[in-house]
N, C-alpha and C positions, 0 to 999 in steps of 0.2 A: 254374451252372458258370461258371467262367472261359474266356472267348472263344476265346483263345490256345491254350488245350489242346483243344478243338473243332474247329479247323480247321487247315488247313494248305495251301499254295501250292507245289508241286513242278514243276520243269522236267522235261521228258520228252525227251530228246536222242534224235536219229540216230546212226545208226553207218554205219560202210564195211566192205564186205571189202576188204581192201587184196589178196586173192586169191580164187578160189575154184575148188580144184580136188576133181574128183568122180572118186572111186577104186571104188565101187563100188556095187552095186544089190541092196538085200535082200530077204529074202523077201516081206516084209510091204509092197512098192514104194516104201518109203523109199529115198533115196540116202546112201551114206556118203559123207562130202566131208572136208575139211581147207582149214580158211580163218584168216586173219588176222583178226579183229575190232579195230578203233578204234572211239571215241567221237568225232565232231564236236559243235560248240557251238552247234550249229542246234538249236532245241528246238521242242517244242507245251509247252503250260504246262497244268497239272491244280489246279485249287483243289477241296479237299474240307472239307466241312462236315459234322459229325455232327447228326445227328437222332433221335427218341427214338420213331419210327413201323417201325421195321424194314425200309422199304422203301429201293431203290437207284434213287436217281434220275439221270439225264445228260441233260446238255444242253449245246447245242443237239443236236437231233435231227441225225440224219446220213442224207442223201436217199438211199432204198434201201437200208438198214441196219436192219433193227429190232432194237429195243435188246438183245432176248435174244441176237441174233447179235454184238453189240458186244464187243471183247474188252476192255474196261472192265468191263463189266457181268461177264462171265464169270469175270475175275479178281476181283473183288468176293464172290459168289456160291462161288467155291472157297474164300474166307476166312471164309463165316459161320459154319460147326461150330467156327469156333475163338474166335469173340468170345467178351468175357467178359460183356459184358452181350448176353443173347438178343435186347433189344429194339433195340436201336443200330440205326440206319440210316445212311444217307449222302447226301448231296448233291454231286454231280460236276461241276462245271461245266470242260469242254475248250477251251481255247483252240489253234485249229490255226493251225499252220504250215507242218509238214513233211507234204508232197505223197502223195499214196495212191497205190500202186503202183508207187513208183520204188526199193526194194530197197533202204532206208533205213532199215527197221524200226520205222515210226511205230507201227504199230499193236501191236505187240509190245512196244516200248518203253512205250507207254501202259499195256498190262497189267501189265509189271513195277513201274512206279512206283504204280499204282491199287494192289497187293501191297503194296509198301514201305511205303506211306504209311498203307494201314486198318492193318498188322503194328501199326502203332504207336498209331494213334488207337483203333483199336478193341482193344487189349491183346492182343494173340495170342498174344504172346512167342514165335513161331516164328523155327527161325535163317535163316541165307539160305540155307542148302544144303537146308532143309525149303520153303523158299519157291522156290528155283530149280526143285527136285522138281514143287513144285505146278505152275509155272509150264509146264514144258515140256509141259503136257497142252493149250496154248494156242497153242504154237509153237514151232519149234524154235530163234529166235532170243531167245526169253525170258527164258532161263536169263542169258545175257552180262549182260542189263540187269539182271537183278536182283543178281548178283555185282558187278557194277560195276568191274570194271577190264577192260584191253585183253586180250585172250586169243585163243591159237592154239588152235582149238577141230578137234575130230576126233567120229566118229560121227554122227548126223546135225545134230550142231552145239551138240551138248549138254555134251559131255566138254569141259571147260576147262582151261588151263595159264596162267596168269596170266604176262604178257611186258610188257617197258618199251621201247616204242617211240619211234621219233624222233615229233615233234609239230609238223609240216610246216602249214605253211596251205594249205588247199584249194579252188581253185574247181569248186563242184559245179553240172551242169547237168541240167536235167531239161525234155526233148523234151516235146510235146503231145499225149502218149499212155498209156496205162495198159497195163503187159506184164502178161500173166496165167503167174502162176508154174507152173500146172498145165501150160497149153501146153508152155513151156519145157521141163519135166523129162518130158513123155510124148514129145518130137520124136523117132522116130528118128535121128537125126543128131546128137543129143547124145552128146558123148565121157562115158562113162561108167568109163573102165577107165585114168584118169591116174595112175602110178605113188607110191605114197605117198612123202612127204619126211620126213625129220628137222626138228624146231623149227628146230636151227640154221641148217639150210639154208634154211629158211622165213623168218630173221630177216636173214641175210647176203643170198639174192640172190634173194627176193621168188616171185613166180610170177606167174601169169595167171588170166584167170577163163573157166573151161570153157562157161561158157554165152553169154560174148559172140557168138561166129557165130550161134548158133541167134537170140537176140534181135536181130540185126541183122538176120537172114533175113526176121521176120515182123514187123517193125516199121520200117518205112524212114525214121522220123522219128529211130530211135534209129542207125539207120547215117548219116544226115546229119550229124548230132553227133557221132558219133565221128569221123568223116573232117574236120569242121571243128577240133575240140579235138586230133587228133592232129597236126595243124600247130604246137602249139604245145608240144607234149610225148608225155612215156609216158602215153598219154588210158588210162583202166580204167572197169570197168564196174563197180559194186556189185551184189550179190547176183542177183538175177535179175530187176532192176526196170528202170525206164527209165534212171535215174540215173547219169552219168557224172562222171567227178572224175577230177582232175590236182592235183598236188601241186606246191607253191612252198616257197621258202625263206625267203621273207618277203612280207609282206602285200601290200606296193607293186606286185609280180610281178602277183599274182594279181589285184588289182584292175584292173590296167592292161589282164589279157586281160580281165575279165568286161566291162568298158567296150566293146570290142568285140566281145561277145556278140550274135549276133542277137537281136532282139528278141521274135520268136517262141517263144523258149525262155527258162525261168524259169532265175536265177542265183542263186547267192551264193557270197561269200567266207566260209569258216569254218573255224576252229583244230583240230586234230586233240586229243584229250584221252587219258591214259592211266587215268583216274579217272571215272567217271561223273559229269556234274553234278547228277545226283538224288541220290548220294550224298554230295557235298559238301554240297548244300543241305538234305538229311536231318537231316545228321549237325549242319550249325548249328543246326537246327530242335530239335534234341535236347539241344543243349546251353546253347539262350536256355531252355527250359522245363523243364530238368531239374528244378529246385525245385518246379515247379508240378502236376507229372505224380504222380497217386496212383501207386504199383506195383500 
């Protein structure tokens, strides 16, 4: 078999929640929310190589995370009933850059990238909508990464409306702590009754993150970083994680503030994207390999 059609490398980007409103709590314990998702060009990289032994091998191993609990493995397992060749396996190498516990969706992005790659390599022929439907079993953020467009989201984050957003540069800060999503969503002081807003209002006026005060209360490092970043503009928290961000009109100003960031925090300057880098790379791969891939 031609090597070019049995292997693929894809970026796996982070996302930002430009705002996050919690509008209610469902009987099953999940929270109803509204948010704006935007991708950034800060990415992990995933290498996929087909094998003929029906195994799913992921490397390197992640400390304190059994393979069976890895979202990459779970995503691959979800697709096994649909693969054209029942004996096809895959070796997956993860090159990690996105911090864990940061609220930027690294695990969900890795899962979605796996669904997209193996749908092609294993010739599952599933639609994006079907992949997103499968992906929501792995996490509420997986569908937006599968669909690949910036979105206004409702429900638990899976009801997506495509939007076109400004694409500023962002300074992203990661304090040296890991925020527990479960702890945030079970905190009795978390606001759960923010009135729903229309998409037009969200695009014009933006919003806030209902989790910010609770995250700051439980995590002094986040509080300290937030107060520091706030000196430079409209600092925001993404998701329920530790990462904070600030938008800039140009890369020069973003880099200037990053250079003054205390060294104890991780920091990046990244660019907002309305299309996922995963989709850009996958479409390019398909275009290059169209003549070599049997139907």
